[in-house]
N, C-alpha and C positions, 0 to 999 in steps of 0.2 A: 150563343152570343158571348164573346169574351167580355170579361169584367175586370176593371182595374181600379184599385183603391186610389183615391184622390184626397189631398188636403189643400185647402185654400188658406194661405198664410199671409198676414200683413207683416212685412219686414221693416226694420228700423223704427219700430214703435213698440210700446207695451200695451196699446189699447186697440180695440176693434176699430176699423175704418181709418186708422192712421197709417203713416208710412206708405209703402208700396205693396200692393197685393201680387201674389204669385200662386198659381195652381201647380202643385207637385203631384205628378202621376208616378205611382210606384210600380215596380216590376214591369217596366214598359219596353223591354228590349225587343219585343216583337212588333212594335209600332213603326211604320214607315214615315218618311219625312212629310209626305202630303197629309197624313192623318194628324201628325203633331202640329203642323201649321193650321190645319182646320180647327183643331181644338183651341189653339190660341185665339183665332178669330172668334170662335164661339164664346169665349170668356170675356172678350174685349179688354183683356189685360195686355200690358206691354210685352211680357215674357212669361213663359211657363217652362218648367223643367220636367224631364223624363228620366227616371232613375232605373238603372239596371245593374247587373252583376259586373264586378271588375276583378281582373287578375293582379292589378298593381295598387289599387286603393281599396278603401272600405266599400265604395260603390262607384259606379260610373254615372256622371250626370251630363245629360245633353240639354242644351239651352236653345229655345226657339222663340223668335218673334213671329209676327203674322206672315212674314214674307220669306223667311229663311232660317236656317240654323246658324247660330253664332258661337264663337269658341268659348265664351265666358260671360258672365254677368254677375254683378255684385249682390243686388237684393235677392235674386233667386237663389244664390248660394246660401245666404242667411236663412231664407225661407225653407230651403231643402234640409238644412241642418236641423232647424227647429221641428220640421215634420218628422224626420227620422228619429229624433230624440223623443218626441211626443208619442210616437208609435212603439217606442222601445226597440227599434231596429238597431240603433246605435246608442251607446251610453258611454259614460266616462268623460274624461277631459280632453280627448283628442279625436279628431276625425280627419280622414284624408279622402278627397274626391278626385277621381280621374276625370279630366276635362280635355277638350281640344286645345286648351291653352296650357296644358301640363297638369301636374299634380298640385292640388290646392289643399294646404293644411289649414285646419280650423281648430282653434283652441276654444274650449267651453269653460266658462267661469261663472260663478254665481254673482249676481248683482241685484240691486234693488229693483223689484218688479219682475224678476225672472232671469233665466240664463242669458249670458252675453256670448254671442258667437263671433269670434274674431278670426278672420281669414287673412292669411299671408298671400298677397297677390303676386303675380309674376314680376320678375325684375323689370323696372321701368325701361322703356325704350323711347327715344326722342326722335321725331321725324321732321317733316317739312314745316317751315314757318309760313304764316299767311300775312298778307297786307292788312294792317288794322283797319284801314278805310274800307276795304272790301268786306271784311267780316262785319263791321259796323253797319254797312248797307243792308246786309241780310236781315237785320232786325230793326231797321229804321232809326238807327242811332247815329250819333256823330263820332268821328274818329277820336275826339277828346274824351268820349265815354270809356275808351279802352286804355288800360294801363299796360305798358310793355307791348310785346309782340306775341300774338296768338301762335301756338305751336301744337302740332299733332303729337300726342303722348299716349302710350299704351302701357297698362299693367295687366294685359290680357285682352283688352278691347280698346280700340283707338278712338280718341276724341280730340277735337281742336280746343285746347284749354285757352279760354279767353277771360282775362281778369277785367272786371268793370270797376269804374271809379266809385260807384255808390249803389246803395239799394234802390235809389230812384232810377238810375240807369237800368238796373236789372228789371224793374217793374215796368219800364216803358218799352221794353223790347217786344216787337211784334214780328213774327216770322214771315218772310217772303219765300214761298216754296221754290220758285224758279231759281232764285239766287242761291238757296241752300243746295239745290241739285247741282248747280254749276260749281259751287265750292267743293262739294264731295267728289264730283267727277274729276276735278283737278288733282285731288289727293288720292285718286284710285278707287273711290267707292261710288260708282255712278248711280246706284240705287238710293243714295242718300242715307245710308246706314254705316256706322263704324268710322265716321270722320266728322260727325256733326259738332259744331261749336258747343262747348259746355260753358255756360256763362256763370261766373262766380264773382262775388264781391267779398272783400276782407272785413266783413261785419256780419254778425249772426242775425238771424230772424228774431231771436230772443236774446236775453242777456247772457244766457249760458253759451250760446254759439259763437264761433270764431269766423265761420264762413257761411254764406248763404248762396244758393245756386239754383239754376234752372236748366232744363234740357227740353227744347221744343223739337218735335219730330214730324215726319211726313207720314201720310196714309200709306198702308193700312194700319199703322200703329196709332194709338191715341195721340192727341195733339200735344200733350205734355207729360213727361215722366214725373211721377210724384217724388221718387228718390232713386238716384243712380249710384249704386255702390262702386261699380267699376270706374266711372268717371271721377268719383270721389278719390279713389286711389291714384288715378292719373293726375288729378289736380294737386294732390299732396306732393307728388314727385316734381311737378312743374314749379310749385311755390318754393320748394326746398332748393331746387337747382338754381332758380333765379333769385334766391334770397329775399323772397317777398313775405316770408313768415319767419318769426323769431323762434318759435318753439316746435320741437318735433312731436309734441302731443297736443292735439286740439279737438274741438267738437265741430263737426260739419253738419249744416242744416239745409233742408230742402223741403219743398212741398207745402209750406205754411200758407202761402197765398192762394192755393187751390184747395184748401180744406183737408190736406193729407200731410200734416206735419210729421217730419222724420228727423232723427238725429243719428249720427255715427261717431264712434270713438276712433280717431285716426292716430296712428303712430308711424313715424318715419325713421327708418333705420339707415345709417350711413352718415358720413361727415357732411357738414353744411356745404351746400353747393354740389354734392355728389350723392344723391339718394341711391341706395342699394336695394331695399325692399320696402314695401308699404303694407302695413297691417290696418285693416278696416274692420271694426266690430260693430255689431248691432244686435238689438233684441228683436223679438218677434211674438206675434199673437196668432195662434192657430184659430182661425175664424170659423171654419166648418170643414167637415169630413164626410166623405161618401164614396160612391162607386160610379165609375164611368162605364157605360154599356156601349159597346161598339159591334 
């Protein structure tokens, strides 16, 4: 019976049961897609990563949700970096992951509470815009709850970045599954993944934060993502492009209202109005380690 080492890591937090959990499966090159998806379903997590050897990076990382493989994800990248460091597989101040979204460089620095893992995400791309009224309807909100025009943005994984007027608007949002499927199908993602609106407001959940966000999802994924590092990067690109944020350095927060508070350090590279690269950093807590028997 094959056996695979596994670490369960809470990312974008320094404490157990905060941020967003990810199970990292090591030396997993022999696992097929069906097994990887079955493992994600077994954990009830949003995403899990599967690590294997790489000819172009330190390791190759595959990212799976319960229904498919995706090219990249933010909190699993932080979780994987933390697991590899904790096991002593990788050390030093630099890591490079081969992913379906390209090579992802991670800088490791010391911070209060433990290492900070900062990933440089793929160069931002800007796609289709959406009618604010249509996006508002997905969540039972009014068009006046939306600031500006929602737009599909990707720094490795696409989301419809939607800025809300207040934390009250953010908290009132309730997902209509059918309308979300219609929205995602219009943007070329008929299964409801990789185009979901990422709802963000320009006020933190805490005094330290500068933004506060939510991502609600369709089955078989959990109903809400505790922290979304890839969408955090896409949001930074959107805010900088549309001049909705004054500083290229800020703190992004998510998950506080569902008992999984998380924070990310965000840095935007490029002139105002023209983001070139986004760096998203987070800490992590290795919650448990063991073996997967298949």
